[in-house]
C-alpha positions as CSV (number, residue, x, y, z in Angstrom):
1,M,12.3,-57.5,-22.0
2,H,12.0,-57.2,-18.8
3,I,15.7,-57.2,-18.3
4,R,15.9,-54.0,-21.2
5,L,13.1,-52.3,-19.3
6,L,15.4,-52.4,-16.1
7,S,18.3,-51.8,-17.7
8,R,17.1,-48.7,-18.6
9,A,15.5,-47.4,-15.5
10,L,19.1,-48.4,-13.8
11,A,20.5,-45.9,-16.4
12,L,18.6,-43.5,-15.9
13,L,18.4,-43.6,-12.1
14,P,21.4,-41.1,-11.3
15,A,20.0,-38.7,-13.8
16,L,16.4,-38.7,-11.9
17,C,18.2,-38.6,-8.9
18,V,20.2,-35.5,-9.7
19,A,16.5,-34.0,-10.7
20,A,15.1,-35.0,-7.6
21,G,17.9,-33.2,-5.9
22,L,18.0,-29.7,-7.8
23,L,13.9,-30.1,-6.9
24,A,14.9,-30.0,-3.3
25,V,16.9,-27.6,-3.5
26,Q,15.4,-25.2,-5.2
27,P,13.2,-24.1,-1.9
28,A,16.2,-23.8,-0.1
29,R,17.7,-21.4,-2.8
30,A,14.7,-19.2,-2.6
31,A,14.5,-18.9,1.1
32,D,18.3,-18.4,0.6
33,A,17.2,-15.0,-0.4
34,A,15.3,-13.4,2.6
35,T,12.7,-11.4,3.0
36,V,12.6,-8.6,4.9
37,T,10.0,-5.7,5.6
38,V,11.3,-2.4,6.6
39,G,8.7,0.0,7.9
40,G,8.6,4.2,8.7
41,K,7.3,6.4,10.0
42,N,5.0,9.8,8.6
43,F,7.4,12.0,8.6
44,T,10.8,13.2,6.6
45,E,13.7,12.0,8.9
46,Q,12.3,8.5,9.0
47,V,10.8,8.1,5.3
48,L,14.8,8.8,4.7
49,L,15.9,6.2,7.3
50,A,13.4,3.9,5.6
51,Q,15.2,4.2,2.0
52,I,18.2,4.2,3.3
53,T,17.9,1.3,5.3
54,T,15.7,-0.3,2.3
55,A,18.7,0.4,-0.1
56,L,21.7,-0.9,1.6
57,L,19.8,-3.8,2.4
58,Q,19.0,-4.6,-1.3
59,A,22.3,-3.8,-2.3
60,K,23.7,-6.9,0.3
61,G,21.0,-9.2,-1.5
62,F,18.2,-9.2,0.5
63,N,14.7,-8.4,-0.5
64,V,12.8,-5.7,0.7
65,V,9.3,-4.5,0.9
66,K,8.8,-0.9,2.3
67,K,6.3,0.1,4.5
68,D,6.7,3.6,5.5
69,G,4.6,6.4,6.3
70,M,3.3,4.8,9.2
71,G,2.0,6.5,12.5
72,S,3.9,5.9,15.0
73,T,1.8,3.3,17.6
74,V,0.7,2.1,14.5
75,L,4.6,1.1,13.5
76,R,5.1,-0.3,16.8
77,Q,1.7,-2.4,16.9
78,A,3.0,-4.2,13.2
79,Q,6.4,-5.2,14.3
80,E,5.1,-6.4,17.9
81,N,2.4,-8.5,15.4
82,G,5.5,-9.4,12.8
83,Q,4.2,-7.2,10.0
84,I,6.9,-5.2,10.0
85,D,10.8,-6.3,10.9
86,V,12.5,-3.9,10.8
87,Y,12.5,0.3,11.3
88,W,14.1,3.2,13.3
89,E,12.8,4.6,16.4
90,Y,13.7,6.6,19.6
91,T,14.7,5.3,22.7
92,G,12.2,8.2,24.2
93,T,9.5,6.8,22.3
94,S,9.5,3.3,23.8
95,L,10.3,4.4,27.2
96,I,7.7,6.9,27.6
97,T,4.5,6.1,25.1
98,Y,5.1,2.3,25.1
99,N,6.6,1.1,28.4
100,K,5.0,3.6,30.0
101,V,8.1,4.4,32.1
102,T,8.1,8.6,33.7
103,E,10.6,8.5,35.9
104,H,13.4,10.6,34.3
105,L,16.6,8.7,33.2
106,T,20.0,9.6,31.7
107,P,20.3,9.4,28.0
108,A,22.0,5.4,28.2
109,E,19.6,4.4,31.7
110,T,16.8,5.5,28.8
111,Y,18.5,2.9,26.2
112,T,19.5,0.5,28.8
113,R,15.6,0.2,30.1
114,V,14.0,-0.5,26.6
115,K,16.6,-2.7,25.7
116,Q,15.2,-5.1,28.1
117,L,11.6,-3.9,28.2
118,D,11.4,-4.3,24.9
119,A,13.4,-7.8,24.7
120,A,10.0,-9.4,27.0
121,K,8.0,-8.7,23.5
122,G,10.6,-10.0,21.0
123,I,12.3,-6.7,20.0
124,V,16.0,-5.9,19.8
125,W,17.7,-2.9,20.3
126,L,21.0,-2.7,18.2
127,D,23.4,0.0,18.0
128,A,22.0,3.4,19.4
129,S,23.3,6.5,16.8
130,K,24.4,9.4,17.7
131,A,21.4,11.5,16.5
132,N,19.4,12.7,19.1
133,D,16.1,14.1,17.6
134,T,14.3,15.4,20.7
135,Y,13.0,19.3,21.7
136,G,15.1,21.8,22.0
137,L,15.2,25.9,22.4
138,A,16.8,27.7,19.6
139,M,17.8,31.0,18.7
140,N,18.7,32.9,15.9
141,R,22.7,32.5,15.5
142,D,23.7,36.1,16.0
143,E,20.8,36.5,18.3
144,A,22.7,34.6,20.9
145,A,26.5,35.2,20.9
146,K,25.2,39.0,20.8
147,L,23.3,38.0,23.8
148,G,26.1,35.1,24.9
149,I,23.8,32.3,25.4
150,T,24.7,28.8,24.7
151,T,22.9,26.8,27.5
152,I,19.1,27.4,28.7
153,S,21.2,28.4,32.1
154,D,22.6,31.2,30.1
155,L,18.4,31.9,28.7
156,A,17.3,31.6,32.1
157,K,20.1,34.4,33.5
158,A,19.5,36.3,30.9
159,L,15.7,36.5,31.1
160,S,16.0,36.9,35.4
161,A,18.5,39.8,34.8
162,G,15.7,41.4,32.9
163,K,16.0,40.5,28.7
164,D,12.5,41.0,27.5
165,L,12.9,37.5,24.7
166,T,9.8,36.2,23.6
167,F,9.3,32.5,23.1
168,A,7.2,30.0,20.2
169,C,6.1,26.2,21.0
170,N,3.5,24.7,19.8
171,S,0.1,24.5,22.6
172,E,1.0,20.7,23.5
173,F,4.3,21.7,24.9
174,Y,2.9,24.6,26.8
175,A,0.2,22.4,28.7
176,R,2.2,19.0,28.9
177,P,3.5,18.0,32.0
178,D,7.1,17.4,31.2
179,G,6.3,20.7,29.0
180,L,7.4,23.9,29.3
181,K,6.1,24.7,33.1
182,P,8.5,22.0,34.5
183,L,11.2,23.4,32.2
184,Q,11.1,26.6,33.8
185,Q,10.9,25.3,37.5
186,A,14.1,23.0,36.0
187,Y,15.7,25.8,35.9
188,G,14.4,28.4,37.4
189,F,13.5,31.1,35.0
190,S,10.0,32.2,34.2
191,F,8.4,33.8,30.3
192,S,5.9,35.9,31.7
193,P,2.8,34.9,29.6
194,A,3.6,38.0,27.4
195,Q,6.4,36.7,26.4
196,I,4.7,33.2,25.4
197,K,3.6,32.5,21.4
198,R,1.5,29.6,21.1
199,M,1.5,28.3,17.2
200,D,1.7,25.4,15.2
201,S,4.7,23.5,15.2
202,G,5.7,24.4,11.8
203,L,5.5,27.6,12.5
204,T,7.7,28.2,15.4
205,Y,10.2,27.8,13.0
206,Q,9.3,30.4,10.5
207,A,8.5,33.3,13.3
208,L,12.2,32.7,14.8
209,K,13.9,33.2,11.1
210,D,11.9,36.2,10.7
211,K,12.9,37.4,14.2
212,Q,9.4,38.0,15.5
213,V,10.4,36.2,18.5
214,Q,13.7,35.3,19.9
215,V,13.2,31.6,20.8
216,A,11.5,28.8,20.1
217,L,10.3,25.2,20.6
218,V,12.1,22.6,17.5
219,F,13.1,19.4,17.0
220,T,17.2,19.1,17.4
221,T,17.5,17.1,14.0
222,D,14.8,19.2,12.1
223,G,16.6,20.3,8.8
224,R,15.9,23.9,9.2
225,V,17.7,24.3,12.1
226,P,21.0,24.3,10.5
227,A,19.5,25.6,7.7
228,F,18.1,28.8,9.1
229,N,20.9,29.5,10.8
230,F,19.6,28.6,14.8
231,V,21.7,27.6,17.4
232,T,20.2,25.0,19.8
233,L,20.7,25.6,23.2
234,R,22.5,23.2,24.9
235,D,19.8,21.3,27.9
236,D,22.9,21.6,30.2
237,K,21.0,20.3,33.0
238,G,19.6,17.6,31.1
239,F,15.9,18.0,30.9
240,F,14.8,16.7,27.6
241,P,14.0,12.9,27.8
242,A,17.1,11.4,24.9
243,Y,15.3,10.2,21.9
244,A,18.3,8.8,20.1
245,L,17.6,7.0,17.1
246,T,18.3,3.1,16.8
247,P,17.9,0.5,14.7
248,V,14.8,-1.7,16.1
249,I,14.1,-5.8,15.0
250,R,12.7,-8.7,15.3
251,K,14.1,-11.1,17.5
252,A,13.0,-14.1,15.0
253,T,14.2,-11.8,12.2
254,L,17.9,-10.7,14.1
255,D,18.0,-15.5,15.1
256,A,16.9,-16.0,11.0
257,N,19.3,-13.3,9.8
258,P,22.4,-12.6,11.9
259,K,23.6,-10.9,8.7
260,L,21.8,-7.6,9.3
261,G,22.8,-6.7,13.1
262,P,26.2,-5.3,11.5
263,I,24.3,-4.5,8.0
264,L,21.6,-1.9,10.4
265,N,24.5,-0.6,12.7
266,S,27.0,0.4,9.8
267,I,24.1,3.0,9.7
268,S,23.1,3.9,12.9
269,A,27.5,4.3,13.1
270,K,27.2,7.1,10.4
271,L,24.3,9.0,12.1
272,D,24.3,12.3,14.4
273,D,22.8,15.4,14.8
274,K,24.5,17.2,12.2
275,T,24.3,14.5,9.5
276,M,20.2,13.7,10.0
277,A,19.5,17.5,10.6
278,R,21.6,18.5,7.1
279,L,19.6,14.8,5.6
280,N,16.1,16.6,6.4
281,A,17.2,19.6,5.3
282,E,17.9,18.2,1.3
283,V,14.4,17.4,1.2
284,D,12.4,19.5,3.1
285,V,14.2,22.9,2.8
286,S,16.6,21.7,-0.9
287,K,13.6,19.8,-2.2
288,K,15.2,17.2,-3.3
289,S,13.8,13.7,-3.6
290,V,14.3,10.7,-0.8
291,D,15.5,8.5,-3.1
292,D,18.3,10.3,-4.4
293,V,19.5,11.7,-0.9
294,A,19.3,8.2,0.2
295,S,21.4,7.7,-2.1
296,E,23.8,10.1,-2.0
297,F,24.3,8.9,1.7
298,L,25.2,5.7,1.2
299,K,27.8,6.4,-1.2
300,S,29.5,9.3,0.7
301,S,29.4,7.3,3.6
302,G,31.3,4.2,2.7
303,L,28.5,2.1,3.0
304,M,27.6,1.0,-0.9
């Protein structure tokens, strides 16, 4: 009797070993489908990038949790705390806001500096895109062409020659230490108090479109710039800080999932000022859904 029981146990041993092996493998298989938490700030460009990133990572086999609509500082803290794995940041924001660097740096120097400073905090800056969402001075295209103004230096010459051009900007830019006053000093011109119209940021675009002013403060990748046929004057003296749009990722996440680097860099390679402004305009001006715009971008750019 005991011999029969022993024989049966021995006969079942291979099957039991296989079953045990399967149980052991299950957790590893679940872990293979890595979960990545994608963050985003609370404006159109950031919501779009969070959705583009989410959709592409899902197509590549990752489980994704998306948390957009966050304030800039809160989002950064969430990444440092390990609650957010990846999001899109601006080089100038990290340099000035998070790392408190006040010296004026070139775009390349800015990227190198934040890459070094944030590495000490466990954050990796991947490839910077060619999209630079910084401050800019814009004019209606026909007015700029009529006056022969293509750069801020051209604007300075026109003002010095007595052209009566009014300027719309928000109160923050008017007063901030790296705003209007140092800009005028750098380029050697000055708007008179009567030539300056202070208003909320969003209203500057409409004021320029309606030709209530001739020059307005804008953000260079805002979709209304191309939609309203504005031209952004070239910052030929490099006054405005660089705000290159770049994917940033926790080092621990990248080490665990090295394929994330090339995937995120593939998005970055497709972005420039013109592309980002067009995508923003499709949401803000044409009123398309963020999901549709993200999907169309991924397909048309060959990423999906």
